[in-house]
C-alpha positions, 0 to 999 in steps of 0.5 A: 619325591619328583622336584618338578612337581608345583606342590613340593617347591611350595611347601619347601619354600613354606618350610622355608618361610616358617622356618625363619618366623619361628628363631627368636626375634632379640629386640633390635632396640640396644637397651632392651637386647642390653637387658635381655642378655643381661638376663640370661646371662643371670638365668645360665649362672643360675644353671636355669636354662636348660637346652635353652630353655628358661627353667621356672625357679623353685623346679628341678632342672631335667637332662632331657637327653637321659629321658625316653621321649619315644623319639617324639618331640616332647621332653621335660625340661624341668619338674614340678612337684604334682598333686593328684587324688589316689582313683583307689582310695581317694587320698590325695597325694604329691608327686615329687619334682625328685620322684619324677626325676627318677621315674623319667630318667633312671628308670626311662618311664615315658613321660605323658604318664601321671599319677593316678594311684597312691603307693599302697593301693599301685601296690594291691593292684599289680599283686592282684595282677600278678595272683590273677596270671599265677591261676591263669597259668596253672589252669 
């Protein structure tokens, strides 16, 4: 990178300006400021703030440090129940917040994964896949 290049300086200043604009604006109005500080204090007391991010009511807080986010920028700060329809049998199911926490933080699953198969159909597919692999290796 050449520092004398005007495009580099322009990008540098543009980035600094964007960073300043990204900072959260706290109201200069003392009444609004006091109200916001009280709200944040209550959220901290309830345990609904994770790494500076507000967690929705009824959601299970996540630990972003335990997730394998593939060195990307996206992490999950909370988990809520997700409903899905199985692609194999068409049965409706729910992926609970506790199951998601186990999958993402303990088993280190990809954070972009969403459920597509119920447990029975998933198990059947894995058994079929293993059987195909065994047939290929026997030949």
